[in-house]
N, C-alpha and C positions, 0 to 999 in steps of 0.2 A: 352248335345250334342254340345252346343255352345263352351264350354270349350274344348271338345275333338276336335272340328273343329279348334279352335284357335291354338291348339297344334298339328295339323295333320302333320305327317312326322317327329315329334320330339321324337317318342317313346311313350311307355305307360305312362298314367297319373294316379296317385293314386286317390282313392276315397277321401282320406283326403284332397288332394290338391283341388279337385273339390268342395268339401264341403266348404272349407275355402274361395276359390275365388268367388264362386257363392252364398255363404251364404245359403246353402241348408243342412238340417240335413242329416247326413250320413245314418241313418236308412231309410230315404225316398229315397235317392240315391240307396241304395241296392235294394229297391223294383222296382225302375225305370229301373235299368240295366237289370233285368231278361228278360222282353219282347224285349228289344233292342238287347240282345244277341241272343235270339231265332229267331228274324227276320234277324239276321246276319248283323245288322247295326254297331254293336260293338263287339269287341273280347277282351278277357281277356288274360293277360300274367302273369304267376305266377313268384314268386321269389322276391328277395330283391329290384330289380329295376322294378318290375311288376306294373301292373295297367290295364287300359282300353284304347282302341284306336278305332278309326273309321276303318271300313273295306273298305270303299270307300272314294274317295276324297269328301270334303265338297260340292263341286259344283254339285255332282251327287246325293245328298240326299235332297229330297224335304221336306219342313215343313209338307206337307200333310202326308207323310210316317210316320213321327213321331207322328203327331196328331192321326192318325188312330190307332196306337199302344197304346198310352198312355192316350188318352182322352176317357172316357166312353160315353160321350155325346157330339157329335160334330154336331148333327142335330139341327136345330134351334127350331123345334117343334117335339114332339114325333110322330105325324101322318106321317111325312116324312119317318121315318124308318119303321113304322108299321101302315098301314091305319086302322087296326082293333081296335086301341086304342080309336077311336072316331067314333060314329055311323054316323056322318055327313061328314066324309072324302070324300066320293064319290061325294058329292054335295056342298062342302064347297067352297065359292067364294074367300076366302083368302088363302087357301092352295096352289094354283098355284103361288101366290106371294111369299110365304115362300119358295117354291121349287126353284123358280127363284133366290131368294137371296142366298139360300144355294149353288146352283151350281156356282154362281159368286164368292162367298167366297172360295169355294173349288178350283176353277180355280186359284185364286190368290195364295193360299197356295201350289198348285201343281207346279206353275211356280216359286215359291220362294225357293231357296236352302239355306242351311246353309252358303254357301259362300256369297250369296247375303246379308245375314244379317250381316256377319262379315264385308263386304265391306262398309255397311252403318252405322256401329257402330262407335261412336266417340272414343272408346278405342282401 
């Protein structure tokens, strides 16, 4: 996503270019692109000059949107997602602290866009 953001407005970017510049195996990229396309964060362009591109400006895509799609586990502890995983969830004295930490982290990721990361990048 960062490579697509870096090249926003310049046309489609090939998977091989992303793979090479970000040092990510192409097979892994192929798996990542599917949920991003389904969520309409990325679109594909076919043809010899084809590739992938963001559907929105980098400043309008939060890191949280991406994490929700690509990360299977972004809760800090399992009981925050499902209180039935632990019989002590309803009376656990530490669970509220985990919850507070999770919401603070989520807030940071929601407020941080791809553009914010690009602007803070040394490259």
